[in-house]
Phi, psi and omega in degrees: 000129183282155176228167177238143175225134180249145182225143169271119185249107178289128182098359177279088188244340182207180186295337179296318178294323177298315179298321179297314181292320178298320181293323182282318187260332188299331183267000183282141179297132178098342177274115187265324181201150177234130177233143184232138172244093188299320186289335178254007182052045185245136177236129179245126182247123171264123189217165175260109184297341178285341183250330180214122180279160180303326180297322180292325177295314180297319179296322180293322178296311182293336178295334180284351183097352174270144184258126184231149171224156175307144186305322182290344179257013187298327181294324178294321178298316182294329183284323188264345187266065182293321180296318180292335180280318185248356183298319181299316178295316182300312183290326177294320179295315179300316180300316180295318180296315180293325177298315179295318180298318179298317180293319179298324179298315177293320181299313181296317181297318187268345174079000182209136179294327179295315179293324179296319178293320180293330184282352183289345183275056174077013182289144177267151181210189181289198190300333181295339179300322178296317179297315181295321179297319178297321177297318180295320178297318177297320178295321179296313183296313182292323179293326182266010186303316181267350184268319187301314179301322179291324179296320179297315179296323179296318180294321182298321183266007176056039176231089184298137176228186185295329179294320178292320178302313182293320181296316178297320179297318180293314179298320179297319179296321177294323183295329180260018173070024176266067185295318181298314181289325176299316178293321179296316178300314181299313181294311184294325177292320176298320178295318179299316179295323178297313180293323177295318178301318178294319181296315177297324178299328178295319177296322177298318180294329178297322177288320179299330180299329176298320183289337183269004182292326180268141178296156183282337184228163179218146174262129180218164181268119180283173182298328181275005178092351180285149178263118182248153173235118183222162174303146185301331180295338183260001181276121182283158175287154178093344181278165179263120179260137181260130183233119179280163175301136178085353181275157172281144178279125189278332185216158174294144179189185179239134182293124177263326186206142177101168178215141182196175168254146183234129176278107182262010182304322180303335181253317186261341185078004180292141185277335185252141176296153182251135178289137179230137178217186183306131179094346181279152177275144172229160190229145179302140178092346177277164190245123179290147180273232189262011179241147176281143180231148168240124183237148174268123182291125181252345180220143176291163186304321183282352183247004182293162177302319179297318179298322179291323177298312181300315180299320182290320178295319179295312183290335180298330183293335181278347178270095190288143178281165176303324179296317179297318180296320179295316181299318182297316179294320181297318183295329180297325180271324188297311186297308177297328178296320179292323177295320178295321178295317179299318179296319180296318180294324181286332189254316190295310182302312180291336178289323186252010177208182180269015181297148181288135178300320184297322181296314184281332172297321178298316180293327174297321176295324176300316179299318179300318182292311184288339181286348181311121187273011188300314181302321182291316187284320189278333188294324184291309177298326177294321177298315182296313182293322176298319178295317179296318182292317178298321178295318179298322177296333180266012178077023177239111181263122183244129189278004177169164181299328180299319180285327177297317179290319183296328182300326180287347182257005184301135178240344177214146180227128174256138180231135170290156180275298188289121179086352179246294174279337177246173183284342178088009175211148182292141177224151178292127180258317181221144172238114188243102181279150174231168169053044172083000178277150177267162180298314181296319179297317181297315181292324181293317179291320179299320179295323178296319181287326184273353184295342180266357187252149175255008181296142180306324179292322178295319178299325179295318179296317180294321178297319180296317179296322180293318179300323182268011176057043178253113181278125181293142177287153178297135178251131182244150177063039183297137179220120178276136178251105192310124174076359184232319182169212181201167176211157181195164177268126177233117183053042175080007182233142182281127173236147177234157178213143181175198185280175176301319180296321179295322177298320179295321179293330180287347175074020183248003184281128175264169181296322179295316180294320179298316180296320180294318180296318180294323179295324177293318180293324178295332178276004177092012180268148168271134185255128172251122178258147178221140180207179175238200184285355183243325186201173174280125182277331181167177179237145173235124179261138181231133174206169177285110187291142176288138180302141186301323185260012188298312184296315179298319181295320180289327175296318177296325178296319178294324180293340177282351180108006176291124187279330188214130177239121186237132175263128178244127184211154174270355181288170181291162186297320182297315179296316180297321180296321179297316180292320180299319181294320182289320186275335179082027175294156181290325178200167177219155173231128187244169177055044182263139168276164179308320180292332177292322178296321178299315180297320180296318179293316180300322178297320179290324178297321178297327183275318187247344181070296182270098183233135176254143172247119182252122180205202182268359172090348181243294181296332183261014183303316179299318179292324177297319181295330181281343183270170175290324180221128173261125183243124179263129180271140172055049189275358184301123179085355180255096185301318184295321180296318180296321181287326188285316190276159172281327178227134180240124174269114189288341176245176181267017185277112181292342178294346176295335182293305176297327176299317180300316181296316179295320179296319178299317181291325175298318180295314178299318179298319179297317179299315180295320177300315181298313181295314181297318181293314182297313181288323180297317180296320180295321179298319179301316183286331175296317178297316179298322179294320178296331178271004179060039184243356185264154176235160178299323180298316178298318183294313183291323178295318180293318180295315179296317179298319180297315180301313183291320182296316181291327178291312179295326176298320178292320183291344176300334180297334179291339185271004182298131184285155178285158177297000000 
C-alpha cells in the first residue's frame, strides 16, 4: 500500500533543483511519484514503505546538497537555519565588496580610472596587481559559493544547467586572464539569484497571506461555563465562540445570538458586507462588523472553508499548465544546445580563419552567460501562481494552471438554471388583488394563512410580507386541506388559500381570473389563489427569481468573445423560456435528465472544444465532467461543490465569469510576454556574439535584467483589483 510524505526543501527555487531531485529519487525502487510545489519549496513523495523507508528518502534528498526536513517540522527548520536564510545575502555582499576593492586597488596603483579599466584586459602591472587579483579571486569564490556545488553535481550527472553555464563562463574568463570580468560575472550572477530568490519569496508570501486570514486563537465557552482562549486547532466543534465587533471570525459556524454585518471579501471577493443574524452561517477568516456575535462551531480548524481554499490553492500549483510543461521540455533541449553553440563559436572561427583564439573564446563565454535559462524557466510558474492567488483573492478558486489557461480559451458556456441563473428558491413575483382588495391587505392575509405551513411557497409569501414590514393578522381555527390549501378565521371572517385547482373547486373563479391565472402559469409561475366566503380576493404568483445581475453578466460574457451561451435545465419548457428571455441566453434546452445535459455538453465540446459547464457542483457533476471546465456557483461553505468543480466561484455573482476569462487572458498574455522577451534577448546577444561585438558585462547585465523583469512582470498579476 502506497503512502505519501511531504518535505520542506531549502534551496528548491527553480526547475534545476526539481530536475536534480527527480534524477536522484525518480529511479529508486519504491518511489512511485514525485510532486513539487516550487513556490512553497515543497516536495511530495508517493512511495512504497515496504521498499523504501522515509529515512532513506530524506537521506537521498540531502545527498543532492539540498537540505530537507519533514513538512510538519518546516517551522523548526526556518527558525534554526539562519545561515541558509542569510548566507546567500552574506556571500553576495562579500563578493561585491571584494570586487570593488580589487578595482580600487588597480585604480590607486595606476592613478586613473580610465587606465584602471583599460588594464583589466590581462594587463600586467606593479605589486598592486597581485592584491587586486587576490581580491578578484575572493569575489569569485564568495559569489560562486552556492553555485559551484550545484555546478559540480550537474556535471557529474551530465545534465548541464544554469549553474554549470555560469561556472564554465567564470573559469573561461579566468583562463584568458579576464579576472575583473570573471569576478563581475560571479558577483552579478550571485546578485541575480539573490534578487530572484527575493522575488519568488514575494509570491510565497502572497500565498502565506491566505493562511493568515483566520486568527490563530478563539475564545469559547467551556462546559463548566468558563471562557477559555485556545489555538483554533484545539477548539472542539459544538462549542460557543464569542466574537467581538471588528474581530476576525476564527472558525466556521452558525450564529446562535447577536446580529451584525460580516465582511466576506477575503473568501468571496464581495465588496459589500453581508448581514448575519441567528441561524445564518459564518466562515473562518471573514471579518465581523459592529455587532457582537455568538456562534456554534460546526467545523474543526482543518475542515473550514478557508482551510479547504488554502489546500486547493497549494495543490493547484502542482497541476502544471500547458505553458509550464512546454517550458520544461524546451529547457531540457535548450541548455545543452546553447553549450554546443558556445563551443562552436569559441572553436570554429579561429580554426578556419586567422581570428584570435582569445577573442572567440571570450564570445563563447558571452553565449554561456546569456544562455542561462533561469528567466525562461522561473517566469511561467510565478505567473501561474500569481494568477491563481489573485483569483483566490477575488473569490474564484482555480484547481490548477491548466484550468486557468483553459478559461481564457472558452468559446461556449452552458449554465444550469436553478441556483445559477436564478436564486434557487421560490420568491413572490406578483401580488394581484381583485374585488376591491388592496395589495397590502392581500399579502397580509396570505401571510396569516401561510404562517402555519412549512411549504416552500408558503415560506416565500412570509418572506415577502416580512420584507414589506407587514405583520400577519392572527388566524383562528386553522385547517389544512391536504394537497390543495388551507383556511382559517381572520377577524371573524373565513378566508381560504390554495392552488388554482382549489380556487376552481371553491366555485368562485371567473373567466377573467381564470385567464389571468393561466397566463401566469404559462410563464412558469406557481399561482396561489386567496379568497373569502364571497369571492376571490386575489392571486399571488411565485417563481424562482432570476438573479438581478444575470443579463448584464451574460452580456459581459459575450463581450469577452464567448460565441454561444446555452441554458440547460430539467424544468418545464414554459418556465425555461421565461428565464431565457429575461437573461438573454442564445438558446435553452428544457426538461433534461442528467444524461441529457451530458449529451448537450458533449455536442458543444465537439463543435467548440473549449466549453464550460456552470452549475451548483453536485447535481451537474456529470455535465461538468464532460466539459473542458466545470464551474461551481456559490460554493462557499459547500465542500462537495469545491471538490467537484475545476473552478469554484465562492459567491453567487455571475460577473465573476467574464472576470475569470479576462484574468485568464491577462495571465496567458503575461506568460507569452515573458517567453518572447527572454528568448528575444538571448537571440540578440547570440547575433552580437557572432559579430564579435558582445561583452561579458553586457551579457550578465542583460541576463540579470531579463530574470528580474519577467518575474516582476509576473508579480503584477497579484495587484489585480477586486470586482
